[in-house]
Rosetta silent file (secondary structure, phi, psi, omega in degrees, C-alpha in Angstrom):
SEQUENCE: MAINPQRTLNISNFLSQARKSGFSRLNRIAINIKPPAELVEILNYKEKDNYLTYYAESVSYPGQELLTTDLYYGGPPMNVPVRSDFKDVTISFIVDDDMRQKMFFDAWLNFVNPKENKYDFRYRDDYIGEIDIFQISENGKGVAYGMRLYEVFPINLGEIKGSWTEQEPIRLDATFSYRYWRSLNADAYERNDDDAPEVLESIDVVGNSGGREVLESIDVVGNSGGREVLESIEVAGRRRRRRRGR
SCORE:     score description
SCORE:     0.000 S_00000001
   1 L     0.000  133.569 -178.896   86.134   74.783  124.378 S_00000001
   2 L   -72.935  143.939  178.282   85.323   73.649  127.893 S_00000001
   3 L  -103.207  130.584  175.706   87.788   74.604  130.665 S_00000001
   4 L  -103.309  102.473 -173.840   88.965   72.045  133.145 S_00000001
   5 H   -58.073  -40.105 -177.312   90.089   74.104  136.186 S_00000001
   6 H   -64.785  -35.505 -179.042   92.043   71.250  137.733 S_00000001
   7 H   -81.391  -40.431 -177.545   93.997   70.737  134.503 S_00000001
   8 H   -65.768  -39.744 -176.157   94.298   74.397  133.579 S_00000001
   9 L   -94.029   13.763 -179.441   95.563   75.518  136.964 S_00000001
  10 L   -88.277  120.938 -176.625   97.944   72.574  137.382 S_00000001
  11 H   -65.338  -31.735  179.519  101.551   73.771  137.465 S_00000001
  12 H   -64.185  -43.619  177.588  102.823   70.432  136.191 S_00000001
  13 H   -62.431  -41.161  177.211  100.736   70.713  133.063 S_00000001
  14 H   -60.127  -47.436 -179.965  101.942   74.230  132.510 S_00000001
  15 H   -64.115  -33.787  178.928  105.603   73.218  132.815 S_00000001
  16 H   -65.488  -42.382  177.408  104.991   70.333  130.465 S_00000001
  17 H   -67.783  -37.100  179.130  103.575   72.634  127.809 S_00000001
  18 H   -66.030  -35.714  178.315  106.423   75.122  128.351 S_00000001
  19 H   -68.783  -31.868  179.398  109.040   72.414  127.816 S_00000001
  20 H   -68.422  -46.120 -172.159  107.411   71.448  124.515 S_00000001
  21 H  -110.677  -19.977 -176.801  107.309   74.910  122.950 S_00000001
  22 L    68.997 -167.608 -179.846  109.448   77.125  125.086 S_00000001
  23 L  -129.892  147.528  172.250  108.970   80.910  125.125 S_00000001
  24 L   -73.412  131.738 -174.097  109.702   83.708  122.729 S_00000001
  25 L  -103.355  144.659  179.030  112.539   85.807  124.165 S_00000001
  26 H   -64.475  -27.956 -174.673  112.848   89.583  124.003 S_00000001
  27 H   -89.990   16.083  178.662  116.534   89.310  123.143 S_00000001
  28 H  -117.908   32.129  177.939  115.879   87.321  119.919 S_00000001
  29 E   -99.433  131.565  176.869  114.466   90.079  117.750 S_00000001
  30 E  -127.596  158.635 -178.781  116.368   90.961  114.590 S_00000001
  31 E  -128.201  159.866  169.301  115.766   93.529  111.849 S_00000001
  32 E  -139.970  121.126 -177.431  116.599   93.997  108.196 S_00000001
  33 E  -101.711  127.633  176.803  116.392   97.448  106.663 S_00000001
  34 E  -112.577   94.803 -178.951  115.833   97.884  102.926 S_00000001
  35 L   -72.640  171.140  178.288  116.478  101.568  102.074 S_00000001
  36 L   -60.428  147.536 -172.288  115.390  103.197   98.780 S_00000001
  37 H   -59.154  -40.596 -175.500  117.302  101.932   95.728 S_00000001
  38 H   -68.884  -35.722  177.334  118.894  105.293   94.843 S_00000001
  39 H   -67.221  -36.498  176.172  120.171  105.766   98.408 S_00000001
  40 H   -57.743  -43.100 -179.629  121.697  102.265   98.305 S_00000001
  41 H   -68.002  -40.262 -179.061  123.701  103.281   95.276 S_00000001
  42 H   -63.660  -43.754 -176.337  124.811  106.587   96.800 S_00000001
  43 H   -88.856   -7.092 -175.156  126.016  104.940  100.038 S_00000001
  44 L    54.686   39.546 -179.624  127.198  101.760   98.362 S_00000001
  45 L   -75.680  128.578  177.185  125.166   99.952  101.046 S_00000001
  46 L  -118.003  132.581 -178.689  125.257   96.169  100.841 S_00000001
  47 H   -57.620  -34.315 -176.772  122.779   94.054  102.765 S_00000001
  48 H   -68.831  -16.498  177.740  125.515   91.539  103.565 S_00000001
  49 H   -64.545  -37.442  175.050  127.388   94.199  105.513 S_00000001
  50 L    59.022   23.589 -179.821  124.727   93.967  108.249 S_00000001
  51 L   -77.797   -2.670  168.381  126.014   96.996  110.133 S_00000001
  52 L   -95.233  -45.589 -176.234  122.393   97.883  110.803 S_00000001
  53 L   -66.145  -48.022 -177.607  121.069   94.430  111.683 S_00000001
  54 L   -66.178  -26.810 -173.360  123.923   93.493  114.031 S_00000001
  55 L  -101.577    5.830  176.227  123.907   96.821  115.850 S_00000001
  56 E   -78.565  109.896 -172.288  120.130   97.076  116.387 S_00000001
  57 E   -84.881  -39.151 -178.448  119.911   96.827  120.169 S_00000001
  58 E  -151.075  147.285  178.302  116.135   97.106  120.683 S_00000001
  59 E  -156.442  149.617  177.024  112.961   97.316  118.656 S_00000001
  60 L  -113.281  138.700  171.202  109.300   96.850  119.332 S_00000001
  61 L   -65.568  122.856 -179.559  106.781   95.054  117.180 S_00000001
  62 L   -68.988  150.715  176.827  104.315   97.774  116.180 S_00000001
  63 L   -94.247 -174.805  176.145  100.684   97.311  117.011 S_00000001
  64 E  -138.677  134.156 -177.492   97.587   98.042  115.004 S_00000001
  65 E  -122.140  135.188  174.074   94.600  100.041  116.129 S_00000001
  66 E   -95.828  115.020  178.570   91.137  100.110  114.589 S_00000001
  67 E   -81.319  135.006 -171.822   89.722  103.624  114.872 S_00000001
  68 E  -123.609  166.418  174.615   86.011  103.533  115.463 S_00000001
  69 E  -142.147  158.197 -177.737   82.933  105.717  115.445 S_00000001
  70 E   -93.294  135.614  173.457   79.483  105.425  116.980 S_00000001
  71 E  -113.721  142.082 -178.029   76.388  104.778  114.891 S_00000001
  72 L  -117.513  115.544  176.288   72.942  105.448  116.300 S_00000001
  73 L  -123.644   33.663 -172.376   69.989  103.401  115.227 S_00000001
  74 L    89.467  135.282 -176.847   67.897  103.836  118.324 S_00000001
  75 L    76.469 -158.475 -178.920   68.942  102.590  121.728 S_00000001
  76 L   -60.388  149.936 -179.808   72.594  102.240  122.727 S_00000001
  77 L   -69.794  153.743  175.945   75.155  103.323  120.073 S_00000001
  78 E  -107.726  120.273 -179.225   76.826  100.697  117.888 S_00000001
  79 E   -84.281  126.394 -178.032   80.584  101.007  117.617 S_00000001
  80 E  -132.123  143.458  177.205   82.015  100.285  114.135 S_00000001
  81 E   -72.890  145.082  176.941   85.578  100.481  112.753 S_00000001
  82 E  -120.520  -24.171  175.903   86.302  103.144  110.093 S_00000001
  83 E  -168.934  164.264  177.051   90.024  102.757  109.442 S_00000001
  84 E   -96.804  149.053  178.563   93.255  101.227  110.667 S_00000001
  85 E  -128.365  132.417 -178.176   96.005  103.170  112.403 S_00000001
  86 E  -121.051  127.162 -176.188   99.657  102.132  112.618 S_00000001
  87 L   -82.065  155.848  177.168  101.992  103.760  115.131 S_00000001
  88 L   -62.093  156.120 -179.997  105.538  104.910  114.450 S_00000001
  89 E  -118.964  136.450  175.888  108.393  102.518  115.281 S_00000001
  90 E  -114.837  131.073  177.438  111.590  103.407  117.098 S_00000001
  91 E  -118.292  130.974  179.087  114.727  101.283  116.762 S_00000001
  92 E  -100.586  125.596 -179.951  117.713  101.808  119.058 S_00000001
  93 E  -110.126  141.416  164.473  121.180  101.210  117.493 S_00000001
  94 E   -84.375  132.195 -173.297  124.513  100.813  119.097 S_00000001
  95 L   -96.513  130.591 -178.247  126.924  103.026  117.117 S_00000001
  96 L   -84.660 -179.258 -170.742  130.284  101.552  116.136 S_00000001
  97 L   -68.885  -22.700  179.437  133.604  103.376  116.108 S_00000001
  98 L   -87.318   -3.555 -179.714  133.178  104.422  112.430 S_00000001
  99 L    56.175   32.183 -179.351  129.738  106.005  113.217 S_00000001
 100 H   -64.273  -35.517  179.888  128.341  104.246  110.160 S_00000001
 101 H   -65.358  -41.984  179.464  124.884  103.936  111.664 S_00000001
 102 H   -65.686  -43.561 -178.366  124.676  107.675  112.338 S_00000001
 103 H   -66.499  -33.883  179.845  125.973  108.552  108.865 S_00000001
 104 H   -62.055  -50.639 -177.595  123.489  106.155  107.235 S_00000001
 105 H   -74.036  -30.385  170.298  120.423  107.803  108.806 S_00000001
 106 H   -54.840  -49.634 -177.592  121.873  111.274  108.319 S_00000001
 107 H   -63.829  -40.048 -176.941  122.034  110.455  104.626 S_00000001
 108 H   -68.366  -40.596  177.090  118.517  108.997  104.515 S_00000001
 109 H   -62.281  -42.028 -179.792  116.963  112.061  106.227 S_00000001
 110 H   -68.607  -30.850  177.078  118.842  114.355  103.878 S_00000001
 111 H   -64.257  -35.067  176.581  117.669  112.212  100.956 S_00000001
 112 H   -69.345  -41.207 -172.863  114.060  112.888  101.982 S_00000001
 113 L  -135.431   78.015 -167.889  114.656  116.637  102.366 S_00000001
 114 L   -65.846  125.203  176.008  117.935  117.590  100.532 S_00000001
 115 H   -66.371  -36.217 -175.653  119.755  120.528  101.964 S_00000001
 116 H   -72.656  -10.076 -179.297  121.677  120.932   98.694 S_00000001
 117 H  -114.806   34.623  179.025  118.351  121.329   96.867 S_00000001
 118 L    56.565   37.968  177.156  117.064  124.189   99.087 S_00000001
 119 L    56.845   33.710  176.559  115.164  121.704  101.278 S_00000001
 120 L   -86.375  116.067 -176.621  112.842  120.776   98.460 S_00000001
 121 L   -61.426  141.522  173.250  111.283  117.430   99.367 S_00000001
 122 L   -75.860  166.099  170.620  111.666  114.513   96.977 S_00000001
 123 L   -62.382  144.574 -173.589  108.730  112.555   95.702 S_00000001
 124 H   -59.285  -39.680 -177.615  107.516  110.081   98.296 S_00000001
 125 H   -63.172  -19.731 -177.517  108.062  107.029   96.090 S_00000001
 126 H   -81.889  -26.478 -172.544  111.766  107.943   95.844 S_00000001
 127 H  -112.419    2.421 -179.581  112.609  107.879   99.578 S_00000001
 128 L   -87.638  150.840  178.086  110.471  105.071  101.031 S_00000001
 129 E  -136.888 -154.048  177.862  111.864  101.643  101.894 S_00000001
 130 E  -140.175  152.299  173.199  110.972   98.567  103.922 S_00000001
 131 E  -130.753  131.361  173.883  111.892   97.120  107.310 S_00000001
 132 E  -104.728  133.536  176.254  111.603   93.451  108.281 S_00000001
 133 E  -116.997  128.662 -175.851  111.384   92.476  111.969 S_00000001
 134 E  -122.009  141.081  169.442  112.071   88.845  112.856 S_00000001
 135 E  -103.758  110.113 -178.680  111.511   86.805  115.987 S_00000001
 136 E   -77.460  138.449 -178.878  114.241   84.178  116.113 S_00000001
 137 L   -65.683  163.407 -175.155  113.213   80.798  117.515 S_00000001
 138 L   -59.835  -37.443 -178.606  114.519   79.645  120.867 S_00000001
 139 L   -82.382   -3.246  175.257  116.976   77.198  119.307 S_00000001
 140 L    74.454   12.710 -173.512  118.299   79.883  117.038 S_00000001
 141 L  -105.506   -3.067 -177.716  117.809   77.793  113.904 S_00000001
 142 L  -162.630  176.824  178.963  114.833   79.552  112.352 S_00000001
 143 E  -106.802  119.217 -177.923  112.444   82.468  112.313 S_00000001
 144 E   -80.351  -32.070 -176.178  109.260   81.901  114.313 S_00000001
 145 E  -155.243  150.146  175.654  107.543   85.103  113.265 S_00000001
 146 E  -152.439  155.017  173.303  108.197   88.090  111.065 S_00000001
 147 E  -140.457  151.256  177.511  106.547   91.293  109.909 S_00000001
 148 E  -117.823  128.512  175.763  107.304   93.754  107.135 S_00000001
 149 E   -94.388  124.898 -174.887  106.784   97.478  107.429 S_00000001
 150 E  -100.321  146.837  174.725  105.863   99.012  104.072 S_00000001
 151 E    60.499   53.944 -173.613  106.598  102.482  102.744 S_00000001
 152 E   -93.510  145.454  168.946  109.109  103.293  105.508 S_00000001
 153 E  -158.056  146.470 -178.320  111.179  106.427  105.987 S_00000001
 154 E   -74.044  141.886  178.512  112.927  107.914  109.057 S_00000001
 155 E  -120.402  -11.736 -178.921  111.250  110.922  110.635 S_00000001
 156 E  -158.416  134.983  170.037  113.458  111.500  113.687 S_00000001
 157 E  -113.720  127.401 -179.624  116.977  110.836  114.921 S_00000001
 158 L   -68.666  155.086  178.492  117.514  111.094  118.640 S_00000001
 159 L   -72.220  154.055  177.680  120.196  113.368  120.049 S_00000001
 160 L  -117.800  125.669 -179.730  123.537  111.939  121.231 S_00000001
 161 L  -108.116  125.370  175.319  124.997  113.358  124.432 S_00000001
 162 L   -94.297  150.369  179.238  128.698  112.986  125.043 S_00000001
 163 L  -154.442  137.855  176.633  130.247  112.964  128.552 S_00000001
 164 L   -64.233  -23.032 -174.738  133.740  112.538  129.926 S_00000001
 165 L   -91.853   -5.855 -177.624  132.392  110.415  132.698 S_00000001
 166 L  -101.508  136.469  176.852  130.584  107.864  130.500 S_00000001
 167 L  -115.196    3.304 -179.245  132.203  104.749  129.041 S_00000001
 168 L   -72.610  153.452  174.582  129.072  103.232  127.551 S_00000001
 169 L   -65.043  149.734  176.180  128.700  102.795  123.765 S_00000001
 170 L   -67.662  137.768  177.160  126.805  105.510  121.961 S_00000001
 171 E  -119.501  137.059 -179.850  123.152  104.630  121.274 S_00000001
 172 E  -123.351  123.984  176.722  121.124  106.202  118.535 S_00000001
 173 E   -96.008  120.473  176.504  117.318  106.116  118.428 S_00000001
 174 E  -111.877  126.684  178.922  115.782  106.256  114.939 S_00000001
 175 E  -105.473  135.971 -174.032  112.026  106.693  114.585 S_00000001
 176 E  -119.496  140.319  167.178  110.328  105.528  111.400 S_00000001
 177 E  -100.055  150.541  178.806  107.034  106.325  109.791 S_00000001
 178 L  -155.714  163.762 -176.532  105.380  103.746  107.581 S_00000001
 179 L   -85.639  -44.902  179.530  102.019  103.189  105.933 S_00000001
 180 E  -162.689  164.941  172.139  101.162   99.681  107.193 S_00000001
 181 E  -120.329  159.510  173.270  102.672   96.360  108.241 S_00000001
 182 E  -140.922  139.836  178.360  101.903   92.794  107.260 S_00000001
 183 E   -67.709  137.818  173.658  102.864   89.583  108.901 S_00000001
 184 L   -73.199  -12.339  175.476  105.326   87.433  106.969 S_00000001
 185 L   -96.878   17.878 -168.584  103.322   84.508  108.271 S_00000001
 186 H   -59.896  -30.983 -176.261  100.184   86.012  106.728 S_00000001
 187 H   -56.502  -22.375 -177.556   99.440   83.060  104.448 S_00000001
 188 H   -75.645  -24.577 -174.342   98.238   81.117  107.465 S_00000001
 189 L  -145.192   -6.285  177.832   95.394   83.505  108.239 S_00000001
 190 L  -109.301  143.375  177.120   95.220   86.371  105.749 S_00000001
 191 L   -87.972  132.871  172.211   93.701   86.210  102.296 S_00000001
 192 L   -80.478  116.375 -173.154   95.700   87.486   99.395 S_00000001
 193 H   -62.189  -24.345  177.791   93.357   89.764   97.532 S_00000001
 194 H   -67.686  -21.974 -179.023   94.983   88.928   94.206 S_00000001
 195 H  -113.157   21.243 -176.764   93.786   85.373   94.647 S_00000001
 196 L   -64.624  143.924  177.678   90.401   86.225   96.189 S_00000001
 197 L   -69.057  156.332  177.190   87.551   83.975   95.090 S_00000001
 198 E   -66.927  135.080 -177.753   84.903   85.305   92.780 S_00000001
 199 L   -71.954  -44.971 -177.675   82.062   86.886   94.680 S_00000001
 200 L  -147.403  117.389 -176.642   79.468   86.093   92.092 S_00000001
 201 L   -85.486  -51.795  179.817   80.122   84.167   88.969 S_00000001
 202 L  -162.704  151.793  171.820   76.779   84.195   87.165 S_00000001
 203 E  -133.525  124.241  175.827   73.050   84.412   87.560 S_00000001
 204 L  -114.761  119.712 -177.217   70.780   83.232   84.799 S_00000001
 205 L  -126.772  127.817  173.719   67.159   84.156   85.194 S_00000001
 206 L  -128.924  128.272 -179.677   64.337   83.455   82.778 S_00000001
 207 L  -143.396  166.347 -179.309   60.779   84.331   83.690 S_00000001
 208 E  -146.797  132.832  178.649   57.395   84.923   82.177 S_00000001
 209 E  -135.729  116.927  176.466   54.453   86.885   83.531 S_00000001
 210 L    62.000   32.816  179.223   51.187   87.145   81.749 S_00000001
 211 L    82.721    2.504  178.627   52.696   86.034   78.484 S_00000001
 212 E  -105.125  140.531  177.049   55.442   88.613   78.665 S_00000001
 213 E   -78.437  119.809 -172.099   59.097   87.763   78.811 S_00000001
 214 L   -86.557  -50.341 -175.438   60.362   89.416   82.013 S_00000001
 215 L  -152.352  128.091 -178.341   64.095   88.839   82.082 S_00000001
 216 L   -86.938  -54.048 -177.336   66.298   86.796   79.822 S_00000001
 217 L  -161.461  151.933  171.169   69.656   86.784   81.550 S_00000001
 218 E  -131.982  122.168  177.338   72.027   88.531   83.926 S_00000001
 219 L  -115.118  115.262 -176.935   75.732   87.739   83.717 S_00000001
 220 L  -126.711  130.572  175.800   77.799   89.109   86.566 S_00000001
 221 L  -126.564  127.186 -177.792   81.456   88.473   87.325 S_00000001
 222 L  -139.394  159.873  175.859   83.041   90.032   90.438 S_00000001
 223 E  -154.798  133.351 -177.887   86.089   89.854   92.609 S_00000001
 224 L   -78.767   -1.992 -179.436   86.887   91.661   95.828 S_00000001
 225 L   -86.763   14.988  177.568   90.562   91.812   94.922 S_00000001
 226 L   101.337   -4.248  177.268   90.204   94.847   92.767 S_00000001
 227 L   -78.788 -179.647 -173.484   89.225   93.158   89.538 S_00000001
 228 L   -60.168  124.503 -177.577   86.164   94.068   87.465 S_00000001
 229 L   -80.648  -36.074 -179.535   83.145   93.949   89.706 S_00000001
 230 L  -131.343  116.935 -178.812   80.551   93.980   86.939 S_00000001
 231 L   -88.103  -49.669 -178.117   81.309   92.567   83.557 S_00000001
 232 L  -161.090  151.699  169.969   77.955   92.707   81.808 S_00000001
 233 L  -130.744  121.538  178.058   74.217   92.869   82.216 S_00000001
 234 L  -117.922  122.941 -179.895   72.108   91.694   79.330 S_00000001
 235 L  -128.766  127.334  176.013   68.367   92.169   79.516 S_00000001
 236 L  -130.875  136.370  178.095   65.871   91.355   76.776 S_00000001
 237 L  -156.637  162.947  173.952   62.112   91.598   77.063 S_00000001
 238 E  -146.503  155.152  177.652   58.988   92.252   75.183 S_00000001
 239 L  -134.202  151.227 -178.777   55.431   93.120   76.059 S_00000001
 240 L   -77.276  146.863  173.203   52.230   92.719   74.138 S_00000001
 241 L   -73.604  134.506  174.473   50.425   95.688   72.683 S_00000001
 242 L   -90.837  134.375  177.202   47.142   96.391   74.358 S_00000001
 243 L   -82.730  135.277  178.774   44.189   97.137   72.242 S_00000001
 244 L   -75.319  139.127  178.677   42.354  100.299   73.172 S_00000001
 245 L   -69.634  147.119  177.330   38.686   99.801   74.015 S_00000001
 246 L   -98.759    0.000    0.000   36.100  101.254   71.709 S_00000001
């Protein structure tokens, strides 16, 4: 797209665009935590209580990093990605007078590594949950963006320091590990692998060389979404017998 400097650097045009769409505000981020099912039953936690959502004071949208390595094919190296890396997320909570936020994460950490069971860790599938992070629109009537963190569990609770001279509410920092995140708006730009198109539906080849049937058919069905890549290969051929010279 060509750039028009006079239009691009015009403050009036910028203000006009800003009035149309507004800006995403840092103070309009909300979260929703979905703990593991067994922990929900133990704590009798109900999503409608929202004592985690309402008291979440700050959170950062996690980034994604592609870890790379250099390949050498002569000349300058070629940098290629080898895997994705997702950084831990820290959420800061204001703690209410009942200390429910502190007790909730105490219980989740203990659920991962139970003291009553001689600190024998549970199976990973038992203690992971999910966290949704939402960006509320400027008018407060909808969600402009959201992301979901998969296979989440807390790995650290920050210390709380009491002081006779402080009147501020207690704040608790909880750090979470997770396997990966995905945008809740992903349908706009990400392909769902379950609905991925077939890579190759079929190839039918029939040939003849010197009176010999070379290849009758190849039938290949593939899908990059994890389905069967190769269904069948059928090859039939014949060749003439050669007479030995006398």
